matplotlib code that plots the C-alpha trace (Angstrom):
import matplotlib.pyplot as plt

x = [-9.4, -6.1, -4.7, -4.5, -0.9, 0.3, 1.7, 3.6, 2.8, 5.0, 4.1, 6.6, 5.6, 7.5, 6.7, 5.3, 5.7, 2.4, 2.6, 0.1, -0.3, -2.8, -4.2, -4.7, -6.6, -8.1, -6.5, -5.2, -3.1, -2.3, -0.1, 0.8, 4.2, 4.7, 8.2, 8.7, 10.7, 13.3, 13.5, 14.3, 16.4, 19.7, 19.1, 20.3, 17.8, 15.3, 17.8, 19.8, 16.6, 16.6, 18.1, 15.9, 12.7, 13.6, 14.1, 10.6, 9.1, 11.0, 9.7, 6.1, 6.4, 7.8, 5.1, 2.5, 4.2, 4.9, 8.1, 9.7, 9.1, 5.3, 5.3, 4.8, 5.7, 6.6, 5.5, 6.4, 5.2, 7.3, 9.4, 10.0, 11.9, 12.6, 9.5, 7.8, 4.4, 1.9, 1.9, 3.8, 7.6, 10.1, 12.6, 15.7, 19.3, 18.6, 15.7, 17.7, 20.6, 18.4, 16.6, 20.0, 21.8, 20.8, 20.0, 16.3, 14.0, 14.4, 11.0, 10.2, 8.5, 12.0, 12.2, 9.2, 11.0, 14.2, 12.5, 10.5, 13.7, 15.4, 12.5, 12.3, 16.0, 15.6, 12.4, 13.5, 10.3, 9.7, 9.7, 7.7, 6.7, 3.6, 2.4, 5.0, 4.6, 6.7, 4.2, 4.4, 1.9, 1.7, 0.9, 3.9, 1.8, 1.3, 5.0, 5.4, 5.5, 6.0, 9.7, 11.8, 14.1, 11.2, 9.1, 6.0, 6.8, 4.4, 4.4, 1.2, -0.7, -0.7, -1.2, -4.5, -5.6, -5.1, -6.7, -10.0, -10.0, -9.9, -12.5, -15.1, -14.6, -15.2, -18.4, -19.6, -18.8, -15.9, -12.1, -10.0, -9.1, -12.8, -13.4, -12.4, -12.3, -11.1, -9.8, -9.3, -7.1, -7.7, -5.2, -2.4, -1.4, -3.9, -3.5, -6.2, -5.6, -7.1, -7.4, -8.1, -8.5, -6.3, -3.6, -3.0, -2.4, -2.2, -2.0, -0.8, 2.4, 1.0, 4.3, 4.4, 1.0, -2.7, -5.1, -3.8, -4.3, -4.2, -0.4, 0.7, 0.5, -0.5, -0.1, 1.1, 1.3, 4.8, 5.7, 4.9, 6.8, 9.9, 9.7, 9.6, 12.3, 14.8, 13.8, 16.4, 13.8, 14.2, 16.8, 15.8, 15.1, 13.2, 11.0, 10.3, 9.1, 6.8, 5.3, 5.2, 4.2, 3.3, 1.3, -2.4, -4.8, -1.8, -0.6, -4.1, -5.6, -2.9, -4.3, -4.3, -7.4, -10.5, -12.7, -11.4, -12.0, -15.6, -16.1, -14.8, -17.2, -20.1, -19.1, -19.3, -15.7, -16.0, -12.3, -12.3, -15.4, -13.8, -10.5, -12.0, -14.4, -11.5, -9.6, -12.6, -12.9, -9.3, -9.9, -13.0, -11.1, -8.4, -11.1, -12.5, -9.0, -8.8, -12.2, -10.6, -7.8, -10.4, -12.3, -15.4, -15.6, -15.9, -17.6, -17.2, -15.4, -14.1, -13.4, -11.0, -8.5, -9.0, -10.8, -13.4, -14.8, -15.6, -19.2, -18.7, -15.7, -17.3, -20.5, -18.5, -16.6, -19.6, -21.9, -19.3, -18.4, -21.4, -22.6, -19.5, -20.1, -21.5, -19.5, -18.5, -17.3, -14.4, -13.4, -10.2, -7.4, -6.2, -2.7, -2.1, -5.0, -4.0, -0.4, -1.7, -3.9, -0.9, 1.1, -1.7, -2.0, 1.8, 1.9, -1.1, 0.1, 3.9, 3.9, 2.4, 5.4, 7.7, 11.4, 12.7]
y = [33.7, 32.1, 29.8, 26.2, 24.9, 22.6, 19.4, 16.5, 13.1, 10.0, 6.5, 3.9, 0.2, -2.9, -2.5, 1.0, 4.5, 6.3, 10.1, 12.9, 16.6, 17.9, 21.4, 21.4, 18.2, 18.0, 15.7, 17.6, 15.1, 11.5, 8.9, 5.2, 4.6, 0.9, -0.5, -3.8, -6.7, -5.8, -2.2, -3.4, -6.5, -4.7, -3.4, -5.4, -3.7, -0.9, 1.7, 1.2, 2.2, 5.8, 7.6, 5.5, 6.3, 9.9, 10.3, 8.9, 11.4, 14.3, 13.2, 13.0, 16.5, 17.8, 16.1, 17.8, 21.2, 21.5, 23.2, 22.6, 26.2, 25.7, 23.3, 24.2, 20.8, 17.2, 14.2, 10.5, 7.3, 6.4, 3.3, 0.7, 3.1, 2.8, 2.7, 6.1, 7.6, 8.5, 11.8, 13.8, 14.0, 16.4, 14.7, 16.0, 14.7, 12.0, 10.6, 10.8, 8.9, 6.1, 5.8, 5.7, 3.4, 0.2, -1.2, -0.9, -3.6, -3.6, -2.2, 0.3, 2.7, 3.8, 5.7, 7.9, 10.2, 10.2, 11.2, 13.9, 15.3, 15.5, 17.4, 19.6, 20.6, 21.8, 23.7, 24.9, 23.6, 21.2, 17.5, 15.2, 11.6, 10.5, 7.5, 5.0, 1.3, 1.4, 3.5, 2.2, 3.3, 0.0, -0.2, -2.0, -5.1, -5.6, -6.0, -9.1, -12.4, -15.8, -15.7, -12.7, -12.7, -12.3, -9.3, -8.3, -5.5, -2.9, -3.0, -2.3, -0.5, 2.6, 5.2, 3.9, 2.7, 6.1, 7.9, 5.9, 6.4, 10.1, 9.9, 7.8, 9.9, 13.1, 11.6, 11.0, 14.5, 13.4, 13.4, 10.2, 11.1, 10.6, 7.1, 3.5, 1.6, -1.7, -1.3, -4.2, -3.3, -6.1, -6.3, -8.5, -8.3, -7.9, -5.6, -5.7, -2.7, -1.6, 2.2, 3.7, 7.4, 8.2, 5.7, 2.4, 0.4, -3.1, -4.6, -7.8, -7.7, -8.7, -10.5, -12.6, -13.2, -12.7, -13.8, -15.4, -13.2, -13.5, -13.7, -14.2, -17.1, -15.4, -17.2, -20.8, -23.9, -23.4, -27.1, -27.5, -24.4, -25.6, -29.0, -27.4, -24.8, -27.6, -30.1, -28.9, -28.3, -24.5, -21.9, -19.2, -16.7, -19.4, -20.2, -16.5, -16.1, -19.1, -17.7, -14.0, -13.6, -17.2, -18.0, -17.7, -17.9, -18.3, -21.4, -23.0, -21.9, -20.5, -17.0, -13.9, -12.5, -12.8, -12.0, -15.0, -17.2, -16.0, -17.0, -20.4, -20.7, -19.6, -22.4, -25.0, -25.2, -26.5, -26.1, -22.4, -21.8, -23.5, -21.6, -18.2, -18.6, -19.8, -16.6, -14.6, -16.7, -15.8, -12.2, -12.3, -14.1, -11.3, -8.7, -10.5, -10.5, -6.8, -6.5, -7.8, -5.3, -2.6, -4.4, -4.4, -0.6, -0.4, 2.4, 0.8, -1.9, -0.5, -2.7, -1.1, -2.0, -3.7, -6.9, -4.7, -4.2, -7.9, -8.5, -12.3, -11.8, -8.8, -10.8, -13.7, -11.4, -9.2, -12.1, -13.1, -9.7, -7.5, -8.4, -6.5, -3.1, -1.5, -2.5, 0.5, 0.2, 2.2, 0.0, 0.5, 2.7, 6.1, 6.6, 9.5, 11.4, 10.6, 11.9, 15.0, 15.7, 15.3, 17.8, 20.3, 20.2, 20.5, 23.6, 25.2, 24.1, 23.8, 23.0, 19.6, 18.5, 16.1, 15.6, 12.0]
z = [-6.4, -5.3, -8.0, -7.0, -6.7, -9.5, -7.9, -9.4, -8.0, -8.6, -7.7, -9.0, -9.2, -10.1, -13.9, -14.2, -13.0, -12.4, -12.5, -12.4, -12.2, -9.7, -9.5, -5.7, -5.0, -8.5, -11.1, -14.2, -16.1, -15.5, -17.1, -16.4, -17.9, -18.5, -18.4, -20.3, -19.0, -21.8, -20.5, -16.9, -17.8, -17.5, -13.9, -10.9, -8.5, -8.3, -7.2, -10.4, -12.3, -10.9, -14.0, -16.3, -14.4, -13.9, -17.7, -18.3, -15.9, -17.5, -20.9, -19.7, -18.3, -21.5, -23.5, -21.3, -21.8, -18.1, -17.0, -13.6, -12.8, -13.1, -10.1, -6.5, -5.0, -5.9, -3.9, -4.3, -2.7, 0.3, 0.4, 3.1, 5.4, 9.1, 11.3, 11.5, 12.3, 9.6, 7.9, 5.3, 5.3, 3.8, 1.6, 3.3, 3.6, 6.1, 4.1, 0.9, 2.5, 3.6, 0.2, -1.6, 0.8, -0.8, 2.6, 2.4, 1.1, -2.7, -3.7, -6.5, -4.1, -2.8, -6.2, -5.5, -3.0, -5.1, -8.3, -6.4, -4.9, -8.3, -9.8, -6.7, -6.9, -10.5, -9.7, -6.3, -4.7, -1.7, -2.2, 0.1, 0.7, 2.8, 4.7, 3.5, 3.9, 7.1, 9.1, 12.6, 15.2, 17.1, 20.7, 22.4, 23.1, 19.3, 18.7, 20.9, 19.1, 20.6, 19.8, 21.0, 18.0, 15.6, 16.7, 14.8, 12.3, 11.0, 7.2, 5.3, 2.6, 4.9, 2.2, 1.0, 4.4, 6.0, 3.0, 3.3, 7.1, 6.6, 3.8, 5.7, 8.9, 6.8, 5.3, 8.9, 9.9, 12.1, 12.2, 12.3, 15.9, 16.7, 15.4, 15.5, 12.1, 10.9, 7.3, 5.0, 2.0, -0.5, -3.3, -4.6, -0.9, 1.9, 5.0, 7.7, 10.1, 13.4, 13.5, 16.9, 17.2, 14.2, 14.9, 13.1, 16.3, 14.7, 11.2, 9.6, 7.6, 4.2, 3.2, 6.4, 7.9, 7.9, 5.1, 2.0, -1.0, -4.8, -4.8, -1.2, 1.2, 4.4, 7.7, 7.2, 9.5, 11.0, 11.0, 7.3, 6.4, 8.2, 6.5, 3.1, 4.0, 4.9, 2.2, -0.2, -2.9, -2.8, -2.1, 0.4, -2.5, -4.5, -1.5, -0.9, -4.5, -4.0, -0.9, -1.9, -5.6, -6.4, -3.3, -2.6, -5.5, -7.9, -6.1, -5.9, -9.2, -11.4, -11.5, -9.4, -11.1, -8.8, -11.8, -13.7, -10.6, -10.3, -14.0, -13.2, -10.3, -12.5, -14.9, -12.1, -10.9, -7.3, -6.5, -7.6, -5.3, -2.3, -2.7, -3.3, -0.4, 1.8, 1.0, 2.0, 5.2, 6.2, 5.5, 7.7, 10.5, 10.4, 10.6, 13.6, 15.2, 14.8, 16.4, 19.6, 19.3, 19.4, 22.2, 20.1, 19.9, 16.1, 14.2, 10.8, 8.8, 5.6, 2.5, 0.0, -2.7, -6.0, -4.7, -3.0, -6.5, -6.7, -5.4, -4.9, -2.5, -0.8, -0.1, 1.3, 3.7, 4.7, 5.7, 8.3, 9.7, 9.4, 12.9, 14.3, 12.7, 9.5, 6.5, 4.3, 0.7, -0.7, -3.7, -5.6, -4.5, -5.5, -4.2, -6.5, -5.1, -1.6, -2.2, -3.9, -0.8, 1.5, -0.6, -0.6, 3.1, 3.5, 1.3, 3.2, 6.7, 6.7, 10.4, 9.7, 7.6, 9.5, 9.3, 8.9]

ax = plt.figure().add_subplot(projection="3d")
ax.plot(x, y, z, "-o")
ax.set_aspect("equal")
plt.show()
């Protein structure tokens, strides 16, 4: 029997670095390394954290007794790169240059490919990223907004979305190229995507538009936003933090935890009930919008992400959209598993690996 390849998976977040070893597509070891505010206080941006985060990964591997020579591949979460199609990408010179340029959106995910590449150089193995947030498979018509200088941009939770598309299609005995799905990734940010025959042809940018979420404001009345922007109350960066990070449930209720909001509802809090159901209402409206993108030809609506574990929110969404198509549940998200699966396929079928 052929031994399954040992794969290192790296998923950096704002205050943690999740790493795992997979034997093929089976999890072997996993660790969520938490970085305190004090740990990160001395860094001006995420790129400056590379040596610090890499050292944490090295220590974890040493603690596990894993040598670089034991590995067959390393794969990291992809950052907000230039627009590209979905799939698995080799971390080559061009990709490394963009990740290290400092010109990308300052997000911890840019460190995934950089750490994978460092490990790979030592071990003399391939390094990959897969389905980064900047996956762009839009039809041209989806790019046009009402103002030419502000086109619609494809940024989404593509890694988890594409993973559940493949999983549900497989359960139905089909391939992603055979089906049309609407996928609602429900987390701190919310992405609602229209998937047609294997391509993500439209999705809201969770930082700019769409439903409001636990931490983000979603689409806002334009006149009101302009009034606040020019009021002098906030600088641009301060307003951005209010809208992305302190918006949504946080702004209305002071918490981003849907479980806490449900407890308040059960205790008779009418405001909590109205706001949480309003969030579900905006999610359902965006699902309805994506139904028009697919011209009503929808095989399933998939609810995924952390909030899909909340029965109250799921019920509020389902009762509004179930007439469109069957609602399928894939609660939570497993980005580590999705990345490991990409690496396995890349090792087994080198021809599928794309160059950036």
